[in-house]
C-alpha positions in Angstrom: 9.2 13.6 -3.9 11.8 12.1 -6.2 12.4 9.3 -3.7 8.6 8.5 -3.4 8.5 9.7 0.2 6.4 12.8 -0.1 3.2 12.4 2.1 0.7 14.0 -0.2 -2.1 13.4 2.4 -0.3 15.9 4.6 0.0 18.7 2.0 -2.5 20.9 3.9 -0.8 20.2 7.3 3.0 20.8 7.4 3.8 18.4 4.6 6.9 16.3 5.3 7.1 18.1 8.7 10.9 18.5 9.3 11.1 17.7 12.9 14.8 18.0 14.1 18.4 18.5 13.0 21.6 16.8 14.1 25.2 17.8 13.4 28.2 15.6 13.2 31.2 17.9 13.7 34.0 15.6 12.7 32.1 14.5 9.5 30.7 18.0 8.8 27.3 16.5 8.0 23.9 17.9 8.9 21.1 15.4 9.3 17.5 16.6 9.0 14.6 14.3 10.2 11.3 14.5 8.3 8.7 13.1 10.7 5.9 12.6 8.1 8.1 11.6 5.1 10.0 9.1 7.4 13.5 9.9 6.0 16.7 11.4 7.3 18.1 14.0 4.8 21.9 14.2 4.9 23.7 17.4 3.9 27.4 18.2 3.5 28.0 21.4 5.4 31.8 21.6 5.1 31.0 25.0 3.6 28.0 26.2 5.7 27.2 28.8 3.1 26.9 26.2 0.3 25.3 23.2 1.9 25.1 20.2 -0.5 22.6 17.4 -0.5 24.5 14.2 0.3 22.0 11.3 0.5 18.7 10.2 1.9 18.3 7.6 4.6 15.1 5.5 5.0 13.7 5.5 8.5 11.1 4.0 10.8 7.8 5.6 11.2 7.9 9.1 12.7 11.6 9.8 13.3 11.7 12.3 16.2 15.0 12.0 18.2 18.5 11.2 17.1 22.0 10.9 18.5 25.5 10.8 16.9 28.0 8.3 18.2 30.8 10.1 16.4 33.6 7.9 17.8 32.1 5.0 16.0 30.7 6.8 12.9 27.1 5.9 14.0 23.8 7.8 14.0 20.8 6.5 15.9 17.3 7.6 15.0 14.4 7.1 17.4 11.0 6.5 15.6 8.0 7.0 17.8 5.0 5.6 15.9 3.8 2.2 17.1 0.7 0.7 15.5 0.8 -3.1 15.3 -2.8 -3.5 14.4 -4.0 -1.5 11.4 -0.6 0.0 10.7 1.6 -3.1 10.9 4.3 -0.9 12.3 6.3 -1.0 15.5 8.3 1.9 17.1 12.0 1.4 16.4 15.6 2.5 16.7 17.3 2.8 13.4 21.2 2.7 13.4 23.2 4.0 10.5 26.9 3.6 9.9 29.2 6.0 8.0 31.3 4.3 5.4 32.8 4.4 2.0 30.5 1.9 0.2 27.8 3.1 -2.2 24.4 3.8 -0.5 21.9 1.0 -0.7 19.0 3.5 -0.8 17.1 4.6 -2.7 16.5 1.7 -5.1 14.3 3.8 -7.3 13.7 7.6 -7.8 12.4 9.9 -10.5 13.8 12.4 -13.0 12.6 15.9 -13.6 9.0 16.2 -14.7 9.2 17.6 -18.3 5.7 19.0 -18.0 6.7 21.2 -15.0 10.4 21.8 -15.3 12.4 23.9 -12.9 13.9 20.8 -11.3 10.5 19.5 -10.1 10.7 15.7 -10.2 8.0 13.3 -11.3 5.8 12.7 -8.2 5.3 9.0 -7.5 4.5 6.6 -4.7 2.4 3.5 -3.9 3.7 1.3 -6.8 1.4 -1.7 -6.9 2.2 -3.6 -10.1 5.1 -4.3 -12.5 5.5 -5.5 -16.1 8.3 -6.0 -18.6 7.9 -4.7 -22.1 6.5 -7.1 -24.7 8.9 -9.4 -26.4 11.2 -8.9 -28.4 12.5 -6.2 -26.0 14.9 -4.5 -28.4 15.9 -1.1 -27.0 13.4 -1.7 -24.1 15.5 -4.5 -22.6 16.1 -2.6 -19.4 12.6 -1.2 -19.0 9.8 -1.9 -16.6 6.3 -0.5 -16.5 4.5 0.2 -13.3 1.2 1.5 -11.9 0.2 3.3 -8.7 -2.9 2.3 -6.8 -6.0 4.2 -5.4 -3.8 6.4 -3.1 -4.1 9.1 -5.7 -7.2 10.5 -7.5 -5.6 10.4 -11.0 -4.3 7.0 -11.9 -1.0 6.7 -13.8 1.4 4.5 -15.6 5.2 4.8 -15.1 8.2 3.9 -17.2 11.2 2.7 -15.3 14.8 2.5 -16.5 16.4 -0.2 -14.5 19.9 0.4 -15.9 20.2 4.1 -15.2 23.7 5.3 -14.4 24.6 5.8 -11.7 22.2 3.7 -9.6 19.3 3.6 -8.7 16.6 2.7 -11.2 14.9 5.9 -12.5 11.2 6.7 -13.3 11.6 8.5 -16.6 8.0 9.1 -17.6 4.5 9.1 -16.1 1.3 8.9 -18.1 -2.3 9.4 -16.9 -4.9 6.8 -17.6 -7.7 8.5 -19.5 -11.2 7.9 -20.6 -11.1 10.6 -23.3 -13.2 8.5 -25.7 -16.0 7.8 -23.1 -15.5 4.0 -23.1 -15.6 3.7 -19.3 -18.3 6.4 -19.0 -20.5 4.1 -21.2 -20.1 1.1 -19.0 -23.5 0.0 -17.6 -24.2 0.0 -13.9 -24.6 -3.4 -12.3 -26.1 -4.4 -8.9 -24.9 -2.2 -6.1 -22.4 -0.5 -8.6 -24.4 2.6 -9.7 -24.0 5.1 -12.5 -23.0 7.6 -9.7 -20.3 5.3 -8.5 -18.9 4.9 -12.1 -19.1 8.7 -12.7 -17.1 9.3 -9.5 -14.3 7.3 -10.9 -13.9 9.6 -13.9 -12.5 13.1 -13.3 -13.4 16.2 -15.1 -10.2 16.1 -17.2 -11.0 12.5 -18.3 -8.4 11.0 -16.1 -9.7 8.2 -14.0 -9.6 7.3 -10.3 -9.2 3.5 -10.3 -7.4 1.1 -8.0 -4.7 -0.2 -10.4 -3.2 -3.3 -8.8 -1.6 -5.0 -11.9 -0.3 -4.1 -15.3 0.9 -6.1 -18.3 2.4 -4.5 -21.5 1.4 -5.8 -24.9 2.6 -4.8 -28.4 -0.4 -2.5 -28.8 -0.7 -1.1 -25.2 -1.5 -2.4 -21.8 -4.0 -4.4 -19.7 -4.5 -2.9 -16.2 -6.3 -4.8 -13.4 -8.3 -2.5 -11.1 -9.4 -3.9 -7.8 -13.0 -3.5 -6.8 -14.1 -1.5 -3.8 -16.5 -2.9 -1.3 -18.2 -6.2 -0.4 -21.5 -7.3 -1.8 -24.3 -6.8 0.8 -22.1 -4.9 3.2 -24.0 -1.6 2.8 -23.0 -0.2 6.2 -19.2 -0.5 6.5 -17.9 -1.3 3.0 -20.6 -0.9 0.3 -19.7 -1.8 -3.3 -18.5 1.4 -4.9 -16.6 -0.3 -7.8 -16.5 -3.6 -9.5 -13.3 -5.3 -10.5 -12.3 -4.3 -13.9 -9.8 -5.1 -16.6 -8.9 -2.0 -18.7 -7.3 -2.3 -22.1 -5.3 0.8 -22.9 -3.4 2.0 -25.9 0.2 3.1 -25.7 -0.8 6.6 -24.6 -2.8 5.3 -21.6 -6.3 5.9 -23.2 -9.0 3.3 -22.3 -10.1 1.3 -25.3 -12.0 -1.5 -23.6 -13.5 -2.3 -20.2 -14.1 -5.8 -19.0 -15.9 -6.9 -15.9 -16.6 -10.3 -14.3 -19.6 -12.5 -15.0 -22.7 -11.5 -13.1 -22.6 -14.6 -10.9 -19.1 -13.7 -9.8 -19.8 -10.0 -9.3 -22.7 -11.1 -7.0 -20.2 -12.6 -4.5 -17.7 -9.7 -4.6 -15.4 -9.4 -1.6 -13.3 -6.2 -1.2 -10.1 -8.3 -1.7 -10.3 -8.5 -5.5 -8.0 -8.2 -8.5 -4.3 -7.9 -7.6 -2.1 -9.0 -10.6 -2.6 -9.5 -14.3 -0.6 -11.1 -17.1 -1.2 -12.2 -20.7 -0.7 -15.7 -22.2 -1.5 -15.9 -25.9 -5.2 -15.0 -26.4 -5.9 -15.0 -22.7 -5.7 -12.4 -19.9 -5.1 -14.1 -16.5 -5.9 -12.2 -13.3 -5.3 -13.1 -9.7 -7.9 -12.5 -7.0 -6.3 -11.6 -3.6 -8.5 -13.8 -1.4 -11.4 -16.2 -1.6 -14.9 -14.8 -2.3 -18.4 -15.7 -1.1 -17.6 -18.6 1.2 -15.2 -20.3 -1.3 -12.2 -21.9 0.3 -9.6 -20.7 -2.2 -9.0 -17.6 -4.2 -9.6 -17.6 -8.0 -7.4 -17.1 -10.9 -9.6 -15.6 -13.7 -8.8 -16.6 -17.3 -10.4 -14.3 -19.8 -10.5 -15.2 -23.5 -9.9 -12.0 -25.5 -11.5 -13.3 -28.7 -14.6 -15.0 -27.3 -15.0 -12.6 -24.3 -15.6 -15.6 -22.0 -14.3 -16.3 -18.5 -13.3 -19.4 -16.7 -11.7 -19.8 -13.3 -9.3 -22.1 -11.4 -8.7 -22.1 -7.7 -5.4 -21.5 -6.0 -4.1 -23.1 -2.7 -2.9 -20.3 -0.4 -0.5 -21.0 2.4 -2.1 -20.8 5.9 -1.1 -17.7 8.0 2.1 -18.3 10.0 2.7 -14.9 11.6 2.9 -14.6 15.4 0.4 -11.7 14.9 -2.2 -13.8 12.9 -3.5 -11.9 9.9 -4.3 -13.3 6.5 -2.5 -14.5 3.4 -3.4 -13.4 -0.2 -2.2 -13.2 -3.8 -0.3 -10.1 -4.9 0.9 -10.7 -8.5 1.0 -13.2 -11.4 3.5 -13.3 -14.3 3.6 -15.5 -17.3 6.6 -17.7 -18.1 5.0 -18.9 -21.3 3.7 -22.3 -22.4 1.1 -22.2 -19.6 3.5 -21.7 -16.8 3.3 -18.8 -14.3 4.9 -17.3 -11.3 2.6 -16.2 -8.4 3.4 -13.9 -5.5 1.9 -14.7 -2.1 2.1 -12.5 1.0 0.6 -12.1 4.4 -0.6 -8.7 5.7 2.1 -8.4 8.3 5.3 -6.3 8.4 8.4 -6.0 10.5 9.0 -8.8 12.9 5.5 -10.1 12.4 6.0 -10.6 8.7 6.2 -14.3 7.8 5.0 -15.1 4.2 6.4 -13.4 1.2 6.9 -16.1 -1.3 7.1 -16.8 -5.0 5.5 -20.0 -6.3 5.3 -21.5 -9.8 2.2 -23.0 -11.2 1.5 -24.8 -14.5 -1.9 -24.6 -16.2 -0.9 -26.0 -19.6 -2.8 -25.0 -22.7 -5.3 -22.4 -21.4 -7.9 -23.5 -24.0 -7.9 -26.9 -22.3 -8.3 -25.7 -18.7 -11.5 -26.8 -17.1 -13.6 -24.2 -15.2 -13.3 -24.9 -11.5 -10.0 -26.8 -11.6 -7.9 -26.7 -8.4 -4.2 -26.3 -9.1 -1.0 -27.1 -7.3 2.1 -25.0 -6.7 5.9 -25.3 -6.2 8.0 -22.9 -4.1 10.5 -20.9 -6.1 11.8 -18.5 -3.5 11.0 -17.1 -0.1 11.7 -13.4 -0.5 11.1 -12.4 3.1 14.8 -11.9 3.8 15.3 -10.2 0.4 13.0 -7.3 1.5 15.2 -6.6 4.5 18.6 -7.3 3.0 19.6 -3.6 3.1 19.3 -3.7 6.9 15.7 -2.5 7.4 12.6 -4.4 8.6 10.8 -6.9 6.3 8.2 -5.0 4.3 4.5 -5.9 4.3 3.1 -5.2 0.9 5.3 -7.0 -1.7 2.9 -6.4 -4.5 4.7 -6.1 -7.9 6.7 -8.8 -9.8 8.0 -8.9 -13.3 10.2 -11.2 -15.3 12.6 -9.1 -17.4 14.9 -11.3 -19.5 16.1 -14.0 -17.1 15.8 -11.7 -14.0 12.9 -11.5 -11.6 12.1 -8.1 -10.1 9.8 -7.4 -7.1 8.7 -4.1 -5.6 6.6 -3.2 -2.5 3.7 -0.7 -2.2 4.6 2.0 0.3 1.0 3.1 0.8 1.8 6.7 -0.3 3.6 7.1 3.1 0.2 6.8 4.9 0.9 4.9 8.1 3.9 3.4 6.3 7.6 4.3 6.4 7.4 5.1 2.7 10.4 2.9 2.0 10.3 1.4 -1.5 12.5 -1.5 -2.4 12.7 -2.3 -6.1 14.8 -5.5 -6.0 16.4 -7.6 -8.8 16.3 -11.2 -7.4 18.3 -12.3 -10.5 17.8 -15.6 -12.3 15.7 -18.0 -10.2 14.6 -20.5 -12.8 
């Protein structure tokens, strides 16, 4: 749970499902394979009566078999699940080497949940958006904020200490997003989005069940981008059950304002909606994942906080390059100031099929002067495909969060709450790129 690998969807059916054990006699280590959590848990059993947790190893999907090559200090794990289509996962052999260097995994974990105690950690998974604190950072200079997506029925914000000692980064606090003042409950239905749909997104304890895909911290709280659910007119397979929303929250995660798109834009909703959000002066800027309603390019929405008006520009996505086809979309947007932004693009492919995981820069200038309908240009800053596999694993599919903290650029992947996903989360500091 502390490593973000607990498969909550399996809680009523064996949970992590510890599948097999392996013993290295000369190292006096016991390895336990968790088939549904997709990890290998390593224990020091030099004293069998007082086994000690040693480390966790990320795995492929469904680790079943394993074999020690003790003469070479190697352990090989056989991972059975192969789902190239919907799962973007191939079966694999994962090879680990025993050594003296510091472990490269996990890159992020959580501390004890103060609300529960007794050593129970803050439960987390499916991180889908990142944000630095508002400037000046002060004592928050090593802090990131994050959100989880619709994998869970009670949406949360997280506070991450990126300079915890020893490594890795630590989730130190989790807050539920709440509608305790009834602001979201008062939002009027529109089109296919009904009052019943809205009410289903608000839990009995006033927490909400939204699809948080982006977050940006401000001096007074946060803006959270929630991706809509469903496609306009697709009433059989994917009916509209939620619009795309911007939620303005206070510092305690309480909803203070709800913003939706203009009617004409809601009327062409595609299920690939809001993905990232940032703030530039008096404007909130949000990225649409893919093009809507027959449009050739996805939108960037620019919302004037003071006038409550929208305007849009169109972003030129790369064409798919994967050997397995797929699509390319936007995942995140971060402000550099003075009308400049970084944008994260990715394809929907993982492993050897992954091809596009790229950070681009764009310049919009003074947002007041941006004309509605403008088409923009971009400049490649970094291809992060190899960065996601630098620790020896496979390239990751859903690189969804990006934040600029000081001069460093951080990225993180969404592990889909370990649902047809290895559960591996890589929180990566790319350093200074600009």
